[in-house]
Short mmCIF file of the C-alpha atoms (twelve columns), coordinates in Angstrom:
data_MODEL
# 
_entry.id   MODEL 
# 
loop_
_atom_site.group_PDB 
_atom_site.id 
_atom_site.type_symbol 
_atom_site.label_atom_id 
_atom_site.label_alt_id 
_atom_site.label_comp_id 
_atom_site.label_asym_id 
_atom_site.label_seq_id 
_atom_site.Cartn_x 
_atom_site.Cartn_y 
_atom_site.Cartn_z 
_atom_site.pdbx_PDB_model_num 
ATOM 1   C CA . UNK A 1   -35.901 44.753 -202.906 1 
ATOM 2   C CA . UNK A 2   -37.226 47.882 -204.636 1 
ATOM 3   C CA . UNK A 3   -37.337 51.356 -203.163 1 
ATOM 4   C CA . UNK A 4   -41.071 51.326 -202.277 1 
ATOM 5   C CA . UNK A 5   -40.770 48.028 -200.408 1 
ATOM 6   C CA . UNK A 6   -37.919 49.438 -198.336 1 
ATOM 7   C CA . UNK A 7   -39.880 52.572 -197.447 1 
ATOM 8   C CA . UNK A 8   -42.867 50.510 -196.215 1 
ATOM 9   C CA . UNK A 9   -40.684 48.705 -193.682 1 
ATOM 10  C CA . UNK A 10  -39.554 50.124 -190.343 1 
ATOM 11  C CA . UNK A 11  -36.577 52.354 -191.224 1 
ATOM 12  C CA . UNK A 12  -33.122 51.019 -190.369 1 
ATOM 13  C CA . UNK A 13  -29.528 52.084 -190.988 1 
ATOM 14  C CA . UNK A 14  -29.196 49.272 -193.525 1 
ATOM 15  C CA . UNK A 15  -32.158 50.623 -195.529 1 
ATOM 16  C CA . UNK A 16  -30.752 54.148 -195.502 1 
ATOM 17  C CA . UNK A 17  -27.392 52.821 -196.695 1 
ATOM 18  C CA . UNK A 18  -28.993 50.810 -199.522 1 
ATOM 19  C CA . UNK A 19  -31.127 53.724 -200.747 1 
ATOM 20  C CA . UNK A 20  -28.250 56.202 -200.447 1 
ATOM 21  C CA . UNK A 21  -25.697 53.978 -202.127 1 
ATOM 22  C CA . UNK A 22  -23.256 54.241 -199.221 1 
ATOM 23  C CA . UNK A 23  -22.073 51.994 -196.421 1 
ATOM 24  C CA . UNK A 24  -23.810 51.604 -193.059 1 
ATOM 25  C CA . UNK A 25  -20.706 53.110 -191.424 1 
ATOM 26  C CA . UNK A 26  -21.092 56.231 -193.591 1 
ATOM 27  C CA . UNK A 27  -24.746 56.561 -192.558 1 
ATOM 28  C CA . UNK A 28  -23.674 56.323 -188.916 1 
ATOM 29  C CA . UNK A 29  -21.087 59.084 -189.477 1 
ATOM 30  C CA . UNK A 30  -23.757 61.344 -190.999 1 
ATOM 31  C CA . UNK A 31  -26.111 60.734 -188.054 1 
ATOM 32  C CA . UNK A 32  -23.297 61.606 -185.623 1 
ATOM 33  C CA . UNK A 33  -22.250 64.772 -187.519 1 
ATOM 34  C CA . UNK A 34  -18.809 63.454 -188.469 1 
ATOM 35  C CA . UNK A 35  -16.974 66.310 -190.253 1 
ATOM 36  C CA . UNK A 36  -15.064 63.877 -192.516 1 
ATOM 37  C CA . UNK A 37  -18.122 63.019 -194.642 1 
ATOM 38  C CA . UNK A 38  -18.375 64.912 -197.931 1 
ATOM 39  C CA . UNK A 39  -21.184 67.499 -198.138 1 
ATOM 40  C CA . UNK A 40  -22.795 65.862 -201.159 1 
ATOM 41  C CA . UNK A 41  -22.906 62.506 -199.347 1 
ATOM 42  C CA . UNK A 42  -24.440 64.157 -196.269 1 
ATOM 43  C CA . UNK A 43  -27.090 65.777 -198.450 1 
ATOM 44  C CA . UNK A 44  -27.943 62.465 -200.166 1 
ATOM 45  C CA . UNK A 45  -28.166 60.520 -196.908 1 
ATOM 46  C CA . UNK A 46  -30.261 63.196 -195.149 1 
ATOM 47  C CA . UNK A 47  -32.673 63.253 -198.086 1 
ATOM 48  C CA . UNK A 48  -33.219 59.502 -197.738 1 
ATOM 49  C CA . UNK A 49  -33.597 59.821 -193.943 1 
ATOM 50  C CA . UNK A 50  -36.334 62.400 -194.425 1 
ATOM 51  C CA . UNK A 51  -38.005 60.357 -197.167 1 
ATOM 52  C CA . UNK A 52  -38.359 57.126 -195.210 1 
ATOM 53  C CA . UNK A 53  -39.063 58.799 -191.835 1 
ATOM 54  C CA . UNK A 54  -36.099 57.464 -189.901 1 
ATOM 55  C CA . UNK A 55  -35.865 58.866 -186.337 1 
ATOM 56  C CA . UNK A 56  -32.482 58.893 -184.687 1 
ATOM 57  C CA . UNK A 57  -32.398 57.212 -181.291 1 
ATOM 58  C CA . UNK A 58  -31.788 59.670 -178.508 1 
ATOM 59  C CA . UNK A 59  -28.968 59.079 -176.138 1 
ATOM 60  C CA . UNK A 60  -30.154 57.933 -172.722 1 
ATOM 61  C CA . UNK A 61  -29.719 60.403 -169.894 1 
ATOM 62  C CA . UNK A 62  -27.482 59.019 -167.206 1 
ATOM 63  C CA . UNK A 63  -28.484 60.322 -163.773 1 
ATOM 64  C CA . UNK A 64  -26.178 59.396 -160.949 1 
ATOM 65  C CA . UNK A 65  -27.275 58.507 -157.435 1 
ATOM 66  C CA . UNK A 66  -25.237 61.001 -155.402 1 
ATOM 67  C CA . UNK A 67  -26.184 59.642 -152.005 1 
ATOM 68  C CA . UNK A 68  -26.587 56.250 -150.353 1 
ATOM 69  C CA . UNK A 69  -27.996 57.428 -147.051 1 
ATOM 70  C CA . UNK A 70  -31.336 59.168 -146.641 1 
ATOM 71  C CA . UNK A 71  -32.765 60.626 -143.441 1 
ATOM 72  C CA . UNK A 72  -36.524 60.855 -142.933 1 
ATOM 73  C CA . UNK A 73  -37.620 63.334 -140.279 1 
ATOM 74  C CA . UNK A 74  -41.178 63.613 -139.066 1 
ATOM 75  C CA . UNK A 75  -43.392 64.443 -136.135 1 
ATOM 76  C CA . UNK A 76  -43.611 61.646 -133.563 1 
ATOM 77  C CA . UNK A 77  -47.294 61.111 -134.436 1 
ATOM 78  C CA . UNK A 78  -46.080 59.332 -137.579 1 
ATOM 79  C CA . UNK A 79  -45.067 56.239 -135.600 1 
ATOM 80  C CA . UNK A 80  -48.694 55.035 -135.466 1 
ATOM 81  C CA . UNK A 81  -48.779 52.187 -137.985 1 
ATOM 82  C CA . UNK A 82  -52.420 52.713 -138.936 1 
ATOM 83  C CA . UNK A 83  -51.922 56.322 -140.040 1 
ATOM 84  C CA . UNK A 84  -51.154 57.858 -143.414 1 
ATOM 85  C CA . UNK A 85  -47.501 58.104 -142.434 1 
ATOM 86  C CA . UNK A 86  -47.286 54.501 -141.320 1 
ATOM 87  C CA . UNK A 87  -48.341 53.352 -144.795 1 
ATOM 88  C CA . UNK A 88  -46.065 55.880 -146.464 1 
ATOM 89  C CA . UNK A 89  -43.016 54.896 -144.425 1 
ATOM 90  C CA . UNK A 90  -43.480 51.255 -145.408 1 
ATOM 91  C CA . UNK A 91  -43.461 52.174 -149.107 1 
ATOM 92  C CA . UNK A 92  -40.477 54.497 -148.708 1 
ATOM 93  C CA . UNK A 93  -38.496 51.656 -147.163 1 
ATOM 94  C CA . UNK A 94  -39.382 49.339 -150.066 1 
ATOM 95  C CA . UNK A 95  -38.401 51.874 -152.726 1 
ATOM 96  C CA . UNK A 96  -35.211 52.916 -150.928 1 
ATOM 97  C CA . UNK A 97  -34.128 49.271 -150.698 1 
ATOM 98  C CA . UNK A 98  -34.539 48.923 -154.468 1 
ATOM 99  C CA . UNK A 99  -32.026 51.742 -154.915 1 
ATOM 100 C CA . UNK A 100 -29.721 50.407 -152.186 1 
ATOM 101 C CA . UNK A 101 -30.303 53.569 -150.159 1 
ATOM 102 C CA . UNK A 102 -30.021 53.320 -146.386 1 
ATOM 103 C CA . UNK A 103 -33.096 54.818 -144.742 1 
ATOM 104 C CA . UNK A 104 -32.751 56.412 -141.323 1 
ATOM 105 C CA . UNK A 105 -35.693 57.686 -139.262 1 
ATOM 106 C CA . UNK A 106 -35.471 60.705 -136.999 1 
ATOM 107 C CA . UNK A 107 -38.412 61.871 -134.891 1 
ATOM 108 C CA . UNK A 108 -39.002 65.386 -133.639 1 
ATOM 109 C CA . UNK A 109 -41.564 67.098 -131.403 1 
ATOM 110 C CA . UNK A 110 -42.095 70.380 -129.594 1 
ATOM 111 C CA . UNK A 111 -39.168 69.630 -127.302 1 
ATOM 112 C CA . UNK A 112 -36.700 69.081 -130.153 1 
ATOM 113 C CA . UNK A 113 -34.237 71.968 -130.285 1 
ATOM 114 C CA . UNK A 114 -33.270 73.846 -133.444 1 
ATOM 115 C CA . UNK A 115 -29.662 72.700 -132.952 1 
ATOM 116 C CA . UNK A 116 -30.778 69.062 -132.965 1 
ATOM 117 C CA . UNK A 117 -32.704 69.506 -136.210 1 
ATOM 118 C CA . UNK A 118 -29.839 71.480 -137.745 1 
ATOM 119 C CA . UNK A 119 -27.465 68.641 -136.905 1 
ATOM 120 C CA . UNK A 120 -29.663 66.259 -138.897 1 
ATOM 121 C CA . UNK A 121 -29.170 68.428 -141.965 1 
ATOM 122 C CA . UNK A 122 -25.413 68.337 -141.466 1 
ATOM 123 C CA . UNK A 123 -25.190 64.592 -140.812 1 
ATOM 124 C CA . UNK A 124 -27.164 63.338 -143.813 1 
ATOM 125 C CA . UNK A 125 -26.685 63.321 -147.583 1 
ATOM 126 C CA . UNK A 126 -30.367 63.850 -148.392 1 
ATOM 127 C CA . UNK A 127 -33.534 64.515 -146.442 1 
ATOM 128 C CA . UNK A 128 -37.241 63.743 -146.610 1 
ATOM 129 C CA . UNK A 129 -39.526 65.761 -144.343 1 
ATOM 130 C CA . UNK A 130 -42.908 64.155 -143.633 1 
ATOM 131 C CA . UNK A 131 -45.847 66.429 -142.886 1 
ATOM 132 C CA . UNK A 132 -46.055 70.171 -142.435 1 
ATOM 133 C CA . UNK A 133 -42.630 71.331 -141.265 1 
ATOM 134 C CA . UNK A 134 -42.336 74.157 -138.757 1 
ATOM 135 C CA . UNK A 135 -40.713 77.438 -139.724 1 
ATOM 136 C CA . UNK A 136 -37.312 76.425 -138.343 1 
ATOM 137 C CA . UNK A 137 -37.160 73.350 -140.582 1 
ATOM 138 C CA . UNK A 138 -38.346 75.359 -143.604 1 
ATOM 139 C CA . UNK A 139 -35.628 77.959 -142.997 1 
ATOM 140 C CA . UNK A 140 -32.973 75.258 -142.589 1 
ATOM 141 C CA . UNK A 141 -34.050 73.583 -145.818 1 
ATOM 142 C CA . UNK A 142 -33.824 76.869 -147.714 1 
ATOM 143 C CA . UNK A 143 -30.391 77.727 -146.330 1 
ATOM 144 C CA . UNK A 144 -28.814 74.274 -146.520 1 
ATOM 145 C CA . UNK A 145 -27.307 72.656 -149.623 1 
ATOM 146 C CA . UNK A 146 -28.643 69.220 -148.601 1 
ATOM 147 C CA . UNK A 147 -31.322 67.988 -151.069 1 
ATOM 148 C CA . UNK A 148 -34.705 68.154 -149.326 1 
ATOM 149 C CA . UNK A 149 -38.225 67.074 -150.340 1 
ATOM 150 C CA . UNK A 150 -41.328 67.643 -148.205 1 
ATOM 151 C CA . UNK A 151 -43.966 64.892 -148.380 1 
ATOM 152 C CA . UNK A 152 -47.584 65.652 -147.492 1 
ATOM 153 C CA . UNK A 153 -46.790 69.222 -146.558 1 
ATOM 154 C CA . UNK A 154 -45.633 72.444 -148.175 1 
ATOM 155 C CA . UNK A 155 -43.197 75.261 -147.758 1 
ATOM 156 C CA . UNK A 156 -45.550 78.277 -147.853 1 
ATOM 157 C CA . UNK A 157 -42.762 80.356 -149.384 1 
ATOM 158 C CA . UNK A 158 -42.060 77.834 -152.179 1 
ATOM 159 C CA . UNK A 159 -38.349 77.548 -151.418 1 
ATOM 160 C CA . UNK A 160 -38.420 73.780 -150.893 1 
ATOM 161 C CA . UNK A 161 -39.903 71.173 -153.220 1 
ATOM 162 C CA . UNK A 162 -42.844 69.101 -152.053 1 
ATOM 163 C CA . UNK A 163 -45.132 66.274 -153.094 1 
ATOM 164 C CA . UNK A 164 -48.592 65.310 -151.822 1 
ATOM 165 C CA . UNK A 165 -51.712 63.442 -152.894 1 
ATOM 166 C CA . UNK A 166 -53.995 65.641 -154.999 1 
ATOM 167 C CA . UNK A 167 -56.153 66.692 -152.065 1 
ATOM 168 C CA . UNK A 168 -58.126 69.308 -153.958 1 
ATOM 169 C CA . UNK A 169 -59.188 66.799 -156.578 1 
ATOM 170 C CA . UNK A 170 -59.918 64.233 -153.866 1 
ATOM 171 C CA . UNK A 171 -62.364 66.631 -152.218 1 
ATOM 172 C CA . UNK A 172 -63.921 67.294 -155.609 1 
ATOM 173 C CA . UNK A 173 -64.287 63.562 -156.310 1 
ATOM 174 C CA . UNK A 174 -66.047 62.934 -152.998 1 
ATOM 175 C CA . UNK A 175 -68.646 65.681 -153.501 1 
ATOM 176 C CA . UNK A 176 -69.091 64.766 -157.159 1 
ATOM 177 C CA . UNK A 177 -69.754 61.125 -156.215 1 
ATOM 178 C CA . UNK A 178 -72.406 62.180 -153.702 1 
ATOM 179 C CA . UNK A 179 -74.053 64.400 -156.306 1 
ATOM 180 C CA . UNK A 180 -74.052 61.651 -158.940 1 
ATOM 181 C CA . UNK A 181 -75.841 59.436 -156.404 1 
ATOM 182 C CA . UNK A 182 -78.606 61.987 -155.929 1 
ATOM 183 C CA . UNK A 183 -77.369 63.810 -152.825 1 
ATOM 184 C CA . UNK A 184 -77.887 67.568 -152.694 1 
ATOM 185 C CA . UNK A 185 -77.686 68.367 -148.981 1 
ATOM 186 C CA . UNK A 186 -74.090 67.417 -148.227 1 
ATOM 187 C CA . UNK A 187 -71.490 68.569 -145.709 1 
ATOM 188 C CA . UNK A 188 -67.786 68.252 -145.042 1 
ATOM 189 C CA . UNK A 189 -66.119 67.475 -141.710 1 
ATOM 190 C CA . UNK A 190 -62.700 69.095 -141.641 1 
ATOM 191 C CA . UNK A 191 -60.061 70.775 -139.501 1 
ATOM 192 C CA . UNK A 192 -58.691 73.594 -141.634 1 
ATOM 193 C CA . UNK A 193 -55.387 74.067 -139.877 1 
ATOM 194 C CA . UNK A 194 -53.029 73.169 -142.731 1 
ATOM 195 C CA . UNK A 195 -52.579 73.380 -146.485 1 
ATOM 196 C CA . UNK A 196 -53.804 69.852 -147.228 1 
ATOM 197 C CA . UNK A 197 -57.087 70.207 -145.335 1 
ATOM 198 C CA . UNK A 198 -57.856 73.548 -146.947 1 
ATOM 199 C CA . UNK A 199 -57.305 71.874 -150.325 1 
ATOM 200 C CA . UNK A 200 -59.826 69.122 -149.580 1 
ATOM 201 C CA . UNK A 201 -62.377 71.725 -148.547 1 
ATOM 202 C CA . UNK A 202 -61.729 73.815 -151.656 1 
ATOM 203 C CA . UNK A 203 -62.192 70.812 -153.961 1 
ATOM 204 C CA . UNK A 204 -65.381 69.791 -152.185 1 
ATOM 205 C CA . UNK A 205 -66.916 73.247 -152.551 1 
ATOM 206 C CA . UNK A 206 -65.769 73.501 -156.164 1 
ATOM 207 C CA . UNK A 207 -67.817 70.407 -157.014 1 
ATOM 208 C CA . UNK A 208 -70.916 71.967 -155.445 1 
ATOM 209 C CA . UNK A 209 -70.417 75.196 -157.367 1 
ATOM 210 C CA . UNK A 210 -69.825 73.431 -160.689 1 
ATOM 211 C CA . UNK A 211 -72.977 71.347 -160.158 1 
ATOM 212 C CA . UNK A 212 -75.073 74.430 -159.513 1 
ATOM 213 C CA . UNK A 213 -75.837 73.490 -155.917 1 
ATOM 214 C CA . UNK A 214 -76.388 76.508 -153.703 1 
ATOM 215 C CA . UNK A 215 -74.869 76.261 -150.248 1 
ATOM 216 C CA . UNK A 216 -74.161 78.270 -147.143 1 
ATOM 217 C CA . UNK A 217 -70.500 77.772 -146.307 1 
ATOM 218 C CA . UNK A 218 -71.089 78.188 -142.580 1 
ATOM 219 C CA . UNK A 219 -73.549 75.265 -142.642 1 
ATOM 220 C CA . UNK A 220 -71.781 73.122 -145.246 1 
ATOM 221 C CA . UNK A 221 -68.258 73.262 -143.804 1 
ATOM 222 C CA . UNK A 222 -68.092 71.898 -140.249 1 
ATOM 223 C CA . UNK A 223 -64.639 72.863 -139.007 1 
ATOM 224 C CA . UNK A 224 -63.397 71.098 -135.868 1 
ATOM 225 C CA . UNK A 225 -61.240 74.144 -135.137 1 
ATOM 226 C CA . UNK A 226 -64.410 75.988 -134.158 1 
ATOM 227 C CA . UNK A 227 -65.198 73.398 -131.459 1 
ATOM 228 C CA . UNK A 228 -61.881 72.768 -129.704 1 
ATOM 229 C CA . UNK A 229 -62.765 75.097 -126.835 1 
ATOM 230 C CA . UNK A 230 -66.247 73.627 -126.381 1 
ATOM 231 C CA . UNK A 231 -65.343 70.053 -125.458 1 
ATOM 232 C CA . UNK A 232 -63.544 68.281 -122.669 1 
ATOM 233 C CA . UNK A 233 -61.242 65.519 -123.829 1 
ATOM 234 C CA . UNK A 234 -61.185 62.142 -122.123 1 
ATOM 235 C CA . UNK A 235 -57.631 61.841 -123.443 1 
ATOM 236 C CA . UNK A 236 -56.422 64.914 -121.585 1 
ATOM 237 C CA . UNK A 237 -56.150 66.914 -124.801 1 
ATOM 238 C CA . UNK A 238 -57.186 70.514 -125.195 1 
ATOM 239 C CA . UNK A 239 -57.061 73.268 -127.793 1 
ATOM 240 C CA . UNK A 240 -54.685 72.685 -130.699 1 
ATOM 241 C CA . UNK A 241 -53.475 69.423 -129.150 1 
ATOM 242 C CA . UNK A 242 -56.967 68.001 -129.694 1 
ATOM 243 C CA . UNK A 243 -56.631 68.542 -133.458 1 
ATOM 244 C CA . UNK A 244 -53.053 67.271 -133.736 1 
ATOM 245 C CA . UNK A 245 -53.494 64.202 -131.513 1 
ATOM 246 C CA . UNK A 246 -51.448 61.098 -132.471 1 
ATOM 247 C CA . UNK A 247 -54.497 58.982 -133.331 1 
ATOM 248 C CA . UNK A 248 -55.083 61.100 -136.417 1 
ATOM 249 C CA . UNK A 249 -58.812 61.713 -135.868 1 
ATOM 250 C CA . UNK A 250 -58.521 65.518 -135.408 1 
ATOM 251 C CA . UNK A 251 -60.412 65.276 -132.121 1 
ATOM 252 C CA . UNK A 252 -63.432 63.564 -133.718 1 
ATOM 253 C CA . UNK A 253 -63.988 61.307 -130.703 1 
ATOM 254 C CA . UNK A 254 -64.670 64.325 -128.482 1 
ATOM 255 C CA . UNK A 255 -66.262 66.724 -130.979 1 
ATOM 256 C CA . UNK A 256 -68.732 64.456 -132.820 1 
ATOM 257 C CA . UNK A 257 -71.040 63.836 -129.817 1 
ATOM 258 C CA . UNK A 258 -71.400 67.613 -129.465 1 
ATOM 259 C CA . UNK A 259 -72.173 68.017 -133.175 1 
ATOM 260 C CA . UNK A 260 -74.823 65.290 -132.996 1 
ATOM 261 C CA . UNK A 261 -76.324 66.929 -129.919 1 
ATOM 262 C CA . UNK A 262 -76.515 70.204 -131.854 1 
ATOM 263 C CA . UNK A 263 -78.313 68.367 -134.719 1 
ATOM 264 C CA . UNK A 264 -75.513 69.178 -137.177 1 
ATOM 265 C CA . UNK A 265 -76.394 66.214 -139.396 1 
ATOM 266 C CA . UNK A 266 -80.188 66.411 -139.302 1 
ATOM 267 C CA . UNK A 267 -80.523 68.405 -142.503 1 
ATOM 268 C CA . UNK A 268 -78.035 66.518 -144.670 1 
ATOM 269 C CA . UNK A 269 -77.963 63.165 -146.464 1 
ATOM 270 C CA . UNK A 270 -74.202 62.828 -146.898 1 
ATOM 271 C CA . UNK A 271 -70.946 63.809 -145.159 1 
ATOM 272 C CA . UNK A 272 -67.425 63.872 -146.570 1 
ATOM 273 C CA . UNK A 273 -64.752 63.411 -143.898 1 
ATOM 274 C CA . UNK A 274 -61.236 64.627 -144.636 1 
ATOM 275 C CA . UNK A 275 -59.744 61.362 -143.355 1 
ATOM 276 C CA . UNK A 276 -60.840 57.798 -142.703 1 
ATOM 277 C CA . UNK A 277 -60.293 58.133 -138.951 1 
ATOM 278 C CA . UNK A 278 -62.920 60.884 -138.781 1 
ATOM 279 C CA . UNK A 279 -65.248 58.906 -141.059 1 
ATOM 280 C CA . UNK A 280 -65.023 55.771 -138.932 1 
ATOM 281 C CA . UNK A 281 -65.593 57.797 -135.766 1 
ATOM 282 C CA . UNK A 282 -68.607 59.451 -137.427 1 
ATOM 283 C CA . UNK A 283 -70.163 56.106 -138.364 1 
ATOM 284 C CA . UNK A 284 -69.753 54.895 -134.783 1 
ATOM 285 C CA . UNK A 285 -71.101 58.127 -133.270 1 
ATOM 286 C CA . UNK A 286 -74.151 58.171 -135.560 1 
ATOM 287 C CA . UNK A 287 -74.848 54.521 -134.865 1 
ATOM 288 C CA . UNK A 288 -74.798 55.162 -131.121 1 
ATOM 289 C CA . UNK A 289 -77.850 57.442 -131.494 1 
ATOM 290 C CA . UNK A 290 -79.694 55.259 -134.008 1 
ATOM 291 C CA . UNK A 291 -78.637 57.065 -137.208 1 
ATOM 292 C CA . UNK A 292 -77.818 54.477 -139.872 1 
ATOM 293 C CA . UNK A 293 -75.066 54.640 -142.493 1 
ATOM 294 C CA . UNK A 294 -75.799 54.722 -145.379 1 
ATOM 295 C CA . UNK A 295 -79.602 54.471 -144.997 1 
ATOM 296 C CA . UNK A 296 -79.920 57.796 -143.145 1 
ATOM 297 C CA . UNK A 297 -76.567 59.476 -143.803 1 
ATOM 298 C CA . UNK A 298 -73.936 58.526 -146.385 1 
ATOM 299 C CA . UNK A 299 -70.237 58.865 -145.520 1 
ATOM 300 C CA . UNK A 300 -67.005 59.094 -147.531 1 
ATOM 301 C CA . UNK A 301 -63.516 59.138 -146.012 1 
ATOM 302 C CA . UNK A 302 -60.007 59.840 -147.295 1 
ATOM 303 C CA . UNK A 303 -56.779 57.758 -147.130 1 
ATOM 304 C CA . UNK A 304 -58.072 54.188 -147.748 1 
ATOM 305 C CA . UNK A 305 -56.789 52.862 -144.436 1 
ATOM 306 C CA . UNK A 306 -57.066 49.094 -144.019 1 
ATOM 307 C CA . UNK A 307 -59.642 49.274 -141.231 1 
ATOM 308 C CA . UNK A 308 -62.077 51.054 -143.555 1 
ATOM 309 C CA . UNK A 309 -62.411 47.948 -145.701 1 
ATOM 310 C CA . UNK A 310 -63.714 45.907 -142.742 1 
ATOM 311 C CA . UNK A 311 -65.808 48.558 -140.994 1 
ATOM 312 C CA . UNK A 312 -69.599 48.223 -140.822 1 
ATOM 313 C CA . UNK A 313 -70.551 49.302 -143.398 1 
ATOM 314 C CA . UNK A 314 -67.321 49.114 -145.430 1 
ATOM 315 C CA . UNK A 315 -66.146 52.687 -145.950 1 
ATOM 316 C CA . UNK A 316 -66.199 54.358 -149.363 1 
ATOM 317 C CA . UNK A 317 -63.017 56.430 -149.486 1 
ATOM 318 C CA . UNK A 318 -60.550 58.401 -151.557 1 
ATOM 319 C CA . UNK A 319 -57.416 56.297 -151.973 1 
ATOM 320 C CA . UNK A 320 -53.867 57.579 -151.927 1 
ATOM 321 C CA . UNK A 321 -51.225 55.638 -153.862 1 
ATOM 322 C CA . UNK A 322 -48.532 55.484 -151.202 1 
ATOM 323 C CA . UNK A 323 -46.100 53.652 -153.466 1 
ATOM 324 C CA . UNK A 324 -46.364 56.313 -156.185 1 
ATOM 325 C CA . UNK A 325 -45.723 59.025 -153.613 1 
ATOM 326 C CA . UNK A 326 -42.642 57.163 -152.368 1 
ATOM 327 C CA . UNK A 327 -41.347 56.573 -155.895 1 
ATOM 328 C CA . UNK A 328 -41.943 60.146 -156.989 1 
ATOM 329 C CA . UNK A 329 -40.405 61.611 -153.837 1 
ATOM 330 C CA . UNK A 330 -37.206 59.616 -154.287 1 
ATOM 331 C CA . UNK A 331 -37.083 60.487 -157.989 1 
ATOM 332 C CA . UNK A 332 -37.469 64.197 -157.200 1 
ATOM 333 C CA . UNK A 333 -34.787 63.930 -154.538 1 
ATOM 334 C CA . UNK A 334 -32.285 62.296 -156.926 1 
ATOM 335 C CA . UNK A 335 -33.107 64.789 -159.683 1 
ATOM 336 C CA . UNK A 336 -32.763 67.666 -157.248 1 
ATOM 337 C CA . UNK A 337 -29.369 66.406 -156.096 1 
ATOM 338 C CA . UNK A 338 -28.167 66.231 -159.723 1 
ATOM 339 C CA . UNK A 339 -29.516 69.627 -160.788 1 
ATOM 340 C CA . UNK A 340 -27.387 72.748 -161.021 1 
ATOM 341 C CA . UNK A 341 -30.278 75.104 -161.731 1 
ATOM 342 C CA . UNK A 342 -32.924 74.037 -159.235 1 
ATOM 343 C CA . UNK A 343 -36.599 74.872 -159.750 1 
ATOM 344 C CA . UNK A 344 -38.934 74.629 -156.775 1 
ATOM 345 C CA . UNK A 345 -42.134 72.721 -157.566 1 
ATOM 346 C CA . UNK A 346 -45.169 71.409 -155.729 1 
ATOM 347 C CA . UNK A 347 -46.220 68.060 -157.181 1 
ATOM 348 C CA . UNK A 348 -49.496 66.160 -156.776 1 
ATOM 349 C CA . UNK A 349 -50.002 62.408 -157.103 1 
ATOM 350 C CA . UNK A 350 -53.371 61.226 -158.398 1 
ATOM 351 C CA . UNK A 351 -56.024 59.787 -156.079 1 
ATOM 352 C CA . UNK A 352 -58.992 57.516 -156.791 1 
ATOM 353 C CA . UNK A 353 -62.375 56.814 -155.273 1 
ATOM 354 C CA . UNK A 354 -62.881 53.336 -153.785 1 
ATOM 355 C CA . UNK A 355 -66.568 52.377 -153.827 1 
ATOM 356 C CA . UNK A 356 -67.758 50.277 -150.911 1 
ATOM 357 C CA . UNK A 357 -70.926 50.354 -148.857 1 
ATOM 358 C CA . UNK A 358 -71.199 53.675 -147.031 1 
ATOM 359 C CA . UNK A 359 -72.960 55.710 -149.746 1 
ATOM 360 C CA . UNK A 360 -76.652 55.293 -150.609 1 
ATOM 361 C CA . UNK A 361 -77.950 55.921 -154.120 1 
ATOM 362 C CA . UNK A 362 -80.938 58.263 -153.862 1 
ATOM 363 C CA . UNK A 363 -81.784 58.247 -157.577 1 
# 
């Protein structure tokens, strides 16, 4: 085989040896910087390597799994199987089983003492915190050597790593989809009491701005926080408890009738809801007063909960990849546990829009 024919083929150690006039073992010594090889031989072999474009295989990085037990702590509202956290917990269990990691759940609420939470840090090898942790948990995470990752929440001081769906982009996608379907008078139903809901609002408004749509924020952003003192809850909830209720609807059941009575949706053709539970409650509340979805008002939710696929009409929504969040969280946790020089990061997992039947095309 001539030199040109060898060069055209995928480079191998055998080809380098043949072109260099040395053995394969000598080529291997050159690639591994063996000091016993003569300088002139090294020069000849390296010249051939450069000529035929051979790329040395990199050594694989061996990352150990420094723990076999993982504690997940979260607010007791996460036990509801239909919520974001119910779906996430299922995927975390699947991914942990693949790595032979024992998963242990620990619930906390307003009655949980700091000593009880602190004990969890001491009794576990690694920790996942679901949702927005309170200041005590954030401080413990910063002070403790236990590897910790926050899922679907953030440490406002950036001392603890976190991972969430890309909420800002999700809000942008929802508004952009409305706009591409001819909607110009659109609103968002939110409860801006945490980082993730502010992000959805910011993305939504960014889409309006980038599309050149003028808006009045006070009219466009309907914040449930502004209404918690104006309604009486049939569930015995009041104030902040109305927003943080276990059903995950941010008090929509109580607040939406008031909004409809105040004609909040009369001047809009589309509403983005920051979660599917609000969106489904909105569809039901509008229907009860003869407002049709999507014929009169289009609706988009967020989370892609199973009930949205069978609602009437089926709910268009922004989908979160729960499995990717679980995979990435565990990967970050293992990497964090193996790192000497730790860098705190906030990571976002991509989201996608699921088209169903709750958005009308006005074009």
